[in-house]
Structures are given as structure tokens and as C-alpha cells.
C-alpha positions in Angstrom: 29.0 -19.4 157.0 29.2 -18.8 160.8 26.8 -20.4 163.2 24.8 -17.3 163.7 24.6 -16.6 160.0 23.4 -20.1 159.4 20.8 -19.7 162.1 19.6 -16.4 160.7 19.1 -18.0 157.3 17.2 -20.8 158.9 15.1 -18.3 160.8 14.2 -16.5 157.6 13.1 -19.7 156.0 11.1 -20.7 159.0 9.4 -17.3 159.4 8.4 -17.4 155.7 6.7 -20.7 156.3 5.0 -19.5 159.5 3.6 -16.4 157.6 2.1 -18.6 155.0 0.4 -20.8 157.6 -1.0 -17.8 159.4 -3.5 -17.2 156.6 -5.2 -20.4 157.6 -4.4 -20.5 161.3 -4.0 -17.0 162.6 -2.5 -16.3 166.0 -4.8 -15.3 168.9 -4.0 -11.6 168.5 -1.9 -9.4 166.3 0.4 -8.2 169.1 1.7 -10.0 172.1 3.1 -8.1 175.1 4.4 -8.6 178.6 2.6 -7.4 181.7 4.5 -4.1 181.2 3.5 -3.8 177.5 6.9 -4.7 176.1 6.6 -6.6 172.8 7.0 -10.4 173.0 8.4 -12.0 169.8 7.2 -15.2 168.4 10.5 -17.0 169.0 13.8 -16.2 170.8 17.1 -17.7 169.7 20.8 -17.0 170.2 20.5 -14.2 167.6 18.6 -12.2 170.3 21.7 -12.4 172.6 24.2 -11.4 169.9 26.9 -9.2 171.2 26.5 -10.2 174.8 29.4 -11.8 176.8 28.2 -14.7 178.9 30.7 -14.3 181.7 30.4 -10.5 181.8 26.6 -10.2 181.6 25.4 -13.4 183.2 28.4 -14.8 185.1 28.3 -17.4 187.9 26.1 -17.5 191.0 27.5 -15.6 194.0 29.9 -13.6 191.8 29.8 -10.2 190.1 27.5 -9.0 188.5 25.2 -11.4 190.5 22.8 -11.9 187.7 22.4 -15.5 188.7 22.0 -14.9 192.5 23.9 -13.5 195.5 24.9 -17.0 196.9 26.8 -19.6 195.0 24.5 -22.5 196.0 21.3 -20.4 196.7 18.4 -22.7 198.0 20.5 -25.9 197.9 22.0 -24.5 201.2 18.8 -23.3 202.8 15.4 -22.1 201.6 14.5 -18.4 201.5 13.1 -16.9 204.7 9.3 -17.6 204.7 7.6 -14.6 206.1 3.9 -13.7 206.5 3.2 -10.0 206.8 0.9 -9.8 209.9 -0.4 -7.5 212.5 -3.8 -6.2 213.5 -5.7 -4.8 216.4 -3.8 -5.0 219.7 -0.3 -6.3 220.5 -1.9 -9.2 222.4 -3.9 -10.4 219.3 -0.9 -9.9 216.9 1.3 -11.8 219.3 -1.1 -14.8 219.1 -1.0 -14.6 215.3 2.8 -14.6 215.2 3.0 -17.6 217.5 0.5 -19.4 215.2 2.5 -18.6 212.1 5.7 -19.8 213.7 4.0 -23.1 214.7 2.9 -23.5 211.1 6.6 -23.4 209.9 7.1 -19.7 209.2 10.8 -18.8 209.5 10.6 -15.0 210.0 8.2 -12.4 211.3 7.0 -9.5 209.3 5.2 -6.8 211.3 2.4 -4.7 209.9 1.7 -1.5 211.9 -1.6 0.4 211.9 -1.9 3.8 210.2 -1.5 6.0 213.3 1.7 4.2 214.2 3.0 4.6 210.6 2.6 8.4 210.8 3.7 8.9 214.3 0.5 9.4 216.2 -0.6 7.8 219.5 -3.8 5.9 219.5 -5.6 8.6 221.6 -4.7 11.4 219.1 -7.8 12.8 217.5 -6.5 12.0 214.0 -6.2 8.3 215.0 -10.0 7.9 215.5 -11.4 5.0 213.5 -7.9 3.8 212.3 -6.5 2.2 215.4 -5.6 -1.5 214.8 -7.3 -1.5 211.4 -4.5 -2.2 208.9 -1.9 -3.4 211.4 -1.0 -3.5 215.0 -1.2 -0.4 217.2 2.1 0.3 218.9 2.2 3.4 221.2 5.1 2.6 223.5 7.7 0.1 224.6 4.9 -1.5 226.7 3.0 -2.5 223.6 6.3 -3.7 221.9 7.0 -5.9 225.0 3.6 -7.6 224.6 3.9 -7.9 220.8 7.1 -10.1 221.2 6.2 -11.8 224.5 7.5 -15.4 224.4 9.2 -14.9 221.1 13.1 -15.1 221.4 14.5 -12.2 219.4 17.9 -13.9 219.1 16.2 -16.8 217.3 13.9 -15.1 214.8 14.5 -12.6 212.0 12.0 -9.7 212.1 11.0 -7.4 209.3 9.1 -4.2 210.2 7.2 -2.2 207.6 7.8 1.2 209.1 9.2 4.3 207.5 8.9 7.8 208.9 9.1 6.7 212.6 11.5 3.7 211.8 14.1 4.9 214.2 11.6 4.8 217.1 10.3 1.3 216.3 13.8 0.0 215.9 14.7 1.5 219.3 11.7 -0.2 220.8 12.8 -3.6 219.3 16.3 -3.1 220.7 14.9 -2.3 224.1 12.6 -5.3 224.1 15.6 -7.5 223.2 17.7 -6.2 226.0 14.8 -7.0 228.4 15.0 -10.5 227.1 18.8 -10.6 227.7 19.6 -10.3 224.0 22.3 -7.8 223.1 21.8 -5.7 220.0 24.6 -7.4 218.1 22.5 -10.7 218.2 19.5 -9.1 216.5 18.7 -10.0 212.9 16.0 -8.4 210.7 15.0 -5.4 208.7 13.3 -2.0 209.0 11.8 -0.7 205.8 13.0 2.9 206.5 12.5 4.0 202.9 11.0 7.5 203.0 11.5 8.4 199.3 8.9 5.9 198.1 6.5 7.4 200.6 6.6 10.7 198.8 6.1 9.0 195.5 3.7 6.1 196.1 2.4 5.6 199.6 2.0 8.8 201.6 2.9 7.8 205.1 5.5 10.5 205.5 6.0 12.9 208.5 9.0 15.1 208.0 10.5 16.8 204.9 13.1 15.0 202.8 16.2 16.5 204.3 15.6 15.6 208.0 14.1 12.3 206.9 17.4 11.5 205.1 19.3 12.5 208.2 17.3 10.0 210.3 18.0 7.3 207.8 21.8 8.0 207.7 21.8 8.2 211.5 20.3 4.7 211.6 23.0 3.5 209.1 25.8 4.9 211.3 24.3 3.6 214.6 23.6 0.1 213.4 27.0 -0.3 211.7 28.5 -0.2 215.2 25.7 -1.3 217.6 23.4 -3.6 215.5 25.7 -4.9 212.8 23.5 -7.8 211.6 20.5 -5.6 211.1 19.4 -4.6 207.6 19.1 -0.8 208.1 16.8 -0.1 205.1 14.6 -2.1 202.7 14.5 0.1 199.6 11.1 -0.6 198.3 9.9 -1.1 194.8 6.8 -2.9 196.1 4.7 0.2 196.7 5.9 1.8 193.5 4.5 -1.2 191.6 1.4 -1.3 193.7 0.8 2.4 192.7 0.7 1.2 189.1 4.3 1.3 187.7 5.6 -1.1 185.1 8.3 -3.7 186.0 11.0 -1.5 184.4 9.8 1.6 186.4 9.8 -0.5 189.6 13.5 -1.4 189.0 14.6 2.0 187.9 12.8 4.1 190.5 13.8 1.8 193.3 17.5 1.8 192.4 17.4 5.5 191.9 16.1 5.8 195.5 18.9 3.5 196.5 21.5 5.7 194.8 20.1 8.7 196.7 20.5 6.9 200.1 24.0 5.9 199.3 24.9 9.4 198.3 23.4 10.8 201.5 25.3 8.4 203.6 28.6 9.1 201.9 27.9 12.9 202.3 27.3 12.3 206.0 30.8 10.9 206.2 30.1 7.1 206.2 32.4 4.7 204.3 30.4 3.0 201.6 31.7 -0.5 202.5 30.7 0.0 206.1 27.0 0.5 205.4 26.3 -0.9 201.9 26.4 -4.6 202.9 23.4 -4.0 205.2 21.2 -2.4 202.5 18.4 -4.5 201.3 15.6 -4.2 198.8 11.9 -5.1 198.6 10.2 -6.0 195.3 6.8 -6.9 194.1 6.0 -10.1 192.2 3.2 -9.8 189.5 1.6 -12.3 187.2 3.8 -12.2 184.1 6.1 -15.1 185.2 9.0 -14.6 182.8 9.1 -10.8 183.0 9.2 -10.9 186.8 12.1 -13.4 186.9 14.0 -11.2 184.4 13.2 -8.2 186.5 14.9 -9.6 189.6 17.9 -10.7 187.6 18.3 -7.3 185.9 18.0 -5.5 189.2 20.8 -7.5 190.7 23.1 -6.8 187.7 22.2 -3.1 187.7 22.9 -2.6 191.4 26.2 -4.4 191.2 27.4 -2.1 188.5 26.1 1.0 190.3 27.9 0.1 193.5 31.2 -0.9 191.9 31.4 1.6 189.1 29.6 4.7 190.5 30.5 4.5 194.2 33.7 2.6 194.0 32.7 0.0 196.6 35.4 -2.6 197.1 33.6 -5.3 199.0 31.6 -7.9 197.0 29.0 -7.7 199.8 28.5 -4.0 198.9 27.7 -5.0 195.3 25.0 -7.6 196.2 21.4 -6.7 195.8 19.6 -8.8 198.5 15.8 -8.5 198.4 12.6 -9.5 200.0 9.6 -10.2 197.8 5.9 -9.8 198.4 3.3 -11.1 195.9 1.2 -8.4 194.2 -1.6 -7.1 196.4 -3.0 -5.0 193.6 -3.4 -8.1 191.4 -5.9 -9.7 193.9 -9.6 -9.6 193.1 -12.6 -9.4 195.4 -14.4 -11.4 192.7 -13.9 -15.2 192.9 -11.2 -14.8 195.7 -10.1 -18.4 195.4 -8.6 -17.5 192.1 -6.1 -15.4 194.1 -4.5 -18.6 195.4 -3.4 -19.4 191.9 -2.2 -15.9 191.2 -0.1 -15.9 194.4 1.4 -19.3 193.5 2.5 -18.0 190.1 3.9 -14.9 191.7 5.7 -16.7 194.5 7.3 -19.1 191.9 8.6 -16.1 190.0 10.2 -14.8 193.1 11.9 -18.1 193.8 13.0 -18.5 190.2 14.3 -15.0 190.4 16.4 -15.7 193.5 14.7 -13.9 196.4 16.1 -14.0 199.9 12.8 -13.9 201.7 9.2 -14.0 200.6 5.7 -13.1 201.8 2.7 -14.7 200.0 -0.6 -12.7 200.1 -3.8 -14.4 201.2 -6.8 -15.1 199.0 -9.1 -12.8 200.9 -6.9 -9.7 201.2 -8.9 -7.8 198.5 -11.8 -8.0 201.0 -10.4 -7.8 204.5 -7.4 -8.7 206.7 -6.7 -12.4 206.1 -8.1 -15.2 208.3 -5.9 -17.8 209.9 -7.1 -20.4 207.3 -6.2 -18.0 204.4 -2.8 -17.2 205.9 -2.0 -20.9 206.3 -2.8 -21.6 202.6 -0.5 -18.7 201.7 2.3 -20.1 203.8 1.7 -23.6 202.4 2.1 -22.2 198.9 5.7 -21.3 199.8 6.3 -24.6 201.4 5.0 -26.6 198.4 7.2 -24.5 196.0 10.2 -25.2 198.3 9.7 -28.9 199.0 7.7 -30.2 196.0 8.2 -28.1 192.9 11.9 -28.7 192.2 12.4 -25.0 191.6 14.8 -24.8 194.5 17.0 -27.7 193.5 19.4 -25.9 191.1 20.6 -22.3 190.9 18.9 -19.8 188.6 17.1 -22.5 186.6 15.8 -20.2 183.8 19.3 -18.9 183.0 20.2 -19.4 179.3 16.6 -19.2 178.2 16.8 -16.9 175.1 13.5 -15.3 176.2 14.5 -14.7 179.8 18.0 -13.5 179.0 16.5 -11.1 176.3 14.0 -9.8 178.9 16.7 -9.4 181.5 18.8 -7.3 179.0 15.8 -5.2 177.9 14.8 -4.4 181.5 18.3 -3.5 182.4 18.7 -1.2 179.4 15.4 0.6 179.9 16.0 1.0 183.6 19.4 2.6 182.9 17.6 5.1 180.6 15.3 6.1 183.5 18.2 6.4 185.9 20.1 8.6 183.5 17.0 10.8 183.2 16.7 11.0 187.0 20.4 11.9 187.2 19.8 14.7 184.7 17.1 16.1 187.0 19.5 16.2 189.9 18.8 12.8 191.5 15.8 11.0 193.0 14.9 13.7 195.5 14.8 16.4 192.9 12.9 14.1 190.4 10.3 13.5 193.1 10.0 17.2 194.0 9.5 17.9 190.3 6.8 15.3 190.1 8.6 13.3 187.3 8.5 9.9 189.1 4.8 10.4 190.2 3.7 11.3 186.7 5.4 8.3 185.1 3.7 6.0 187.6 0.3 7.7 187.1 0.6 7.3 183.3 1.4 3.6 183.6 -1.4 3.0 186.1 -3.9 4.8 183.8 -2.8 2.8 180.8 -3.2 -0.5 182.8 -6.7 0.5 183.9 -7.8 1.4 180.4 -6.5 -2.0 179.2 -8.6 -3.8 181.9 -11.7 -1.7 181.1 -11.4 -2.3 177.4 -10.9 -6.0 177.9 -7.5 -6.0 176.2 -6.0 -7.2 179.4 -7.9 -10.1 180.8 -8.4 -10.4 184.6 -10.0 -13.8 185.2 -13.3 -13.4 187.2 -13.2 -9.6 186.9 -13.7 -8.7 183.2 -14.0 -12.3 181.8 -15.2 -15.6 183.1 -17.5 -14.0 185.7 -19.9 -15.9 187.8 -22.7 -14.9 190.2 -21.4 -14.9 193.7 -22.9 -14.7 197.1 -21.6 -12.1 199.6 -18.4 -13.3 201.3 -18.6 -14.8 204.7 -16.2 -15.4 207.6 -14.0 -12.3 207.0 -11.8 -11.1 209.7 -13.1 -7.8 211.3 -11.2 -5.7 213.8 -13.2 -4.9 216.9 -13.9 -1.1 216.8 -13.3 -1.0 220.6 -9.6 -1.4 220.0 -9.2 2.4 219.9 -10.8 2.8 223.3 -8.7 0.0 224.8 -5.4 1.5 223.5 -6.4 4.9 224.8 -7.0 3.4 228.3 -3.6 1.6 228.2 -1.9 4.9 227.3 -3.7 6.7 230.2 -2.5 4.0 232.6 1.1 4.1 231.2 1.3 7.9 231.6 0.1 7.6 235.2 2.6 5.0 236.4 5.8 5.9 234.4 8.6 8.2 235.8 7.5 11.6 234.3 10.7 13.3 235.2 12.7 10.7 233.3 10.4 11.0 230.3 10.7 14.8 230.3 14.5 14.6 230.6 14.8 12.1 227.7 12.6 14.2 225.4 14.6 17.3 226.3 17.8 15.5 225.3 16.2 14.4 222.1 15.1 17.9 221.3 18.6 19.2 221.9 20.1 16.5 219.7 17.6 17.3 216.9 18.9 20.9 216.8 22.5 19.7 216.6 24.3 17.4 214.2 24.4 14.6 216.8 23.2 11.1 215.9 19.6 10.8 216.9 19.4 7.1 217.6 20.9 7.2 221.2 18.5 9.8 222.6 15.6 8.0 220.8 16.6 4.7 222.5 16.8 6.4 225.9 13.3 8.1 225.4 11.8 4.7 224.4 13.3 3.0 227.5 11.8 5.8 229.7 8.4 4.8 228.1 8.0 8.0 226.2 5.3 7.3 223.6 5.7 7.1 219.8 3.6 10.3 219.4 5.6 12.2 222.1 8.9 11.3 220.4 7.6 12.2 216.9 6.1 15.5 218.2 9.6 16.5 219.4 11.0 15.9 216.0 8.0 17.6 214.3 8.7 20.7 216.3 12.3 20.8 215.0 11.9 19.5 211.5 8.4 20.5 210.5 5.9 18.4 208.6 6.1 17.6 204.8 3.4 19.0 202.6 3.1 17.4 199.1 3.9 19.9 196.4 4.1 18.5 192.9 5.2 20.8 190.0 5.1 19.2 186.6 
């Protein structure tokens, strides 16, 4: 009798005994599932991994298929980059917050922009009224960007910017600020999100239609491969897909399908895959189901390595690596008993570390109520520092590898994500699947099912639908001064009065001409930024050529 046959016989004997005992001692419920509703068996053993090859499927850290991590020593070399996503009100106030976070031990900046900035409007535009500085910092021109990073050496910090439709403009501003500091573009390190496809699916801060949006993205790929080689030119985001209500499997599948679309667009534009692929990065969510989240990260790495090597023929191991930033799950935070969010964030952050993230943002306890206070942000950062320095989770590489449960979950997520990717391929790729409404419908169905589970009590959310207490109204929340809009408008008026108008007009004319040709748009955008053309003026030039996207979903 082989080892597995003997184990199967023992399992049958053990299971029969368990079934007898259940008559007297029943389990808590009839059916156990993960956070994504996948069934969880009572016990996992080597039988659940039958037919899998250890070296081929799991491998070694730093080697294909990167299931166990993209570096051979992972956090034994250095910890992940500890970022706190921050930005509010004016550039002056956000600059103070960044300096505070760096003093507290943060190792990278992560910039949140306000809604007008995200959709390419200046602060004095009528549609910006009431939104200036509310969910992030207002950036209207290079002058604001200079203030935002005043006293922060850009050759010493890594900066991530959550910006999509106008990503080229904000990157140009960052390059220009660095040059004013005496830092050449090749010394810059960081990431722009620059992922427009998930905006059409899950978030909504798009400006242009898909085709010109993809052109802007591939222009950034080409420009940075030569001018800003250490910059991550895109952060392909599953975070917002998950925030919109997707399952863990959908988060992996739809994110990687978007990644495939970007790679295809870049190759179609004439770029060599091994030139731009090493600078692709990803952005994932971390939710509460610890083991499923760890497995999700491991499965995503393995899937992407296979896609890049087998589908696109990438030769460089760096092109096969899925490097990712993680943010803990904003949608999991509750306004009820907000201190409970500290525990949720700790579990989620641990999942990201056990799953091998390259950088991490931990949400603050009060973010379901308002922008976080300094005290809340400090607790969130300390959560990362305690995991790094006290938990032992960073002492060995991929510590949950070999767990029958985790390896089974990893395999299941990979297999189910492949099924989604094949479906999207059959629809003509990610862009076509989005246009047909397939991705949106899948996310909406998952979000509805989750909400029904919460409302029925099948899914327990501590403090929300179980273990409630009477609470006083929250105090000490951070509020953005409503006068920010007026102050930004005044700054814009002063800027327009003192800048060289002829230089601005010439730069915008050059950008307009380039937008009507097949020229790379980054150089004229950089020149327009340096002339102190505003974000809105630059985006208006592109709107005139490309048009604006209107959501049309046909199901």
C-alpha cells in the first residue's frame, strides 16, 4: 500500500469516527466557507495536493514561478516599504503630514489626490466646487507640486501616486520638481497607478475613452524606459475591484486580465516586452480571511509568471515577477466601534506580509468616518512596525508554504482565476469584456451576495450585525476647512497673472499638435508643466482631441 493509499484509508476511518461524534457535539454550522464563499473542508492533508509537483508549482523563493516570493531572501534582506496613503486640503498641509510620517519611520510616500485633480479639473472649475481638498490634496500646477515636496529629497524617498486618467501630467510635475531639486529623472524611484481599465469597471475617475487612454499609458511606458528607468510605470490595481465588491478570485482574475491588456497594447505600440515588463507593478487589497488572502497573493504571482513567460514569451526573469503593493481593506472598516478596525487592519497587514508584499499601506481606525487623524495614522504605521519587528513573520521566507490548507487554496484560486481569464479572452480581452459589462456584472453580483449575507447575519461583522453596543457620537475627527477651494482659486489666479503666457500657449499648442499625431505625448506634457500650464488646461487640450468617455454598459 502506497503512502497516499494508507493515508486515505486512515482518513476514511477518522472521518467515520468524527461523524459519530457529531451526533453529540455538532459543529458550529453545517457549511464552512472562506471570505469568498469557497468551501472549507474540515481537514486538509497531502491527499488534497495529489498530482501537484512541488518544484513546478511551488518552487523556491526568487525563482520561477515565484509562488514563494520574488526575492530569494525576502524580508531577511530588508522589510517591505512602509507607506501611509496621505493627502488632504492644500499642498502645504499635506507636506506637513508627509514630514510627520517620515519622522515616525515611514519609508515611502503615497499621495492621495482630491477628486478634481483625479478627473483633470482645476480647483476653480465649476465642477470642482465643494470637492477641493476633500479626499486628497489639490494639485493644480507645478507650483503646488513644488510645495507638496518642499524639503523632501526625491532621490531619497520612493513615492507612489494614486492617479490614473491624468497620470502623465502628475508624473511630469514630479519629474520637474525633482529637476528643480537637482535630481535627474534616472534617480527617481516610485510608482504611478496609471491603471485606467479598473476606473471603467470599479472606480469611475476616468476622462478619456479607452483607446486614447491606452495610448497615454503606453507613451508613459516608452518614455520612462529611457528617461525614468527606475520608475514603476503602472500599478495594475485589484484594490478597487475588491473594494467594489469582488471576491478574492475575481480580484486576481480581473486584475491580471487588465495587465494582459496593457502588455498587449504596449507590444502593439512597438515596445519590446522585456523593456517595459520589469517596471510593471500591481496593487492588491487585503481582507479579513487570513489564509485565503495569503493564498491569493501566492496564486497571483504564479499566474502572472506563467502569463508572461508562456503567453508573451518574455525572456527576462524580471519580466515574470509580479511585484505588488498592498493596502488593507477600506470597505471592511466599520463606523461602529471604530477601535475594532485596529484589529482588522492588523490581521489584513499580517496576511499581506505572509503573502510576500513589496510595500504596504495600513488603513487607520477612523477612516469609515473621516480622513484619519495623526494619532490614528501613527497607530496604523505602528501596526506594520510591530509585525516587522516583533511578530517573527518576517524572519523566514513564505512561512505558510507547505500548509495543506494554504497550498490547496492557492491552487483553487489559480484554477478559478484561469477560468475567468479564459472567459475574458473569449470575449475579446479585458477592454471588450468591460465594454460588454461582463466584469461589472460579475462584481455587482458578488457585492450583492456579500451584502445579503451581512443583512441576514450569515456573515458576522463584529460591532455591526453582532456584538453591538450603544455608542456616543465620534469626536476629534479630522475635517477639511471648506475655505480650501477659495484659497486654491486665489493661488491659480495669482499663478496665471505672473507666468509667461506666451510660453504656456506655445507649450499647449505643441501638445495639441502631438495629440493629433502618433508622437509620444510625455515630452510636450513635461514642457507644458514646466511652463506652469495647469492640470486643467493640459487635460482640456487632450479632451478636445480625444473626447470624454461616457459609460455605456450592454449586458
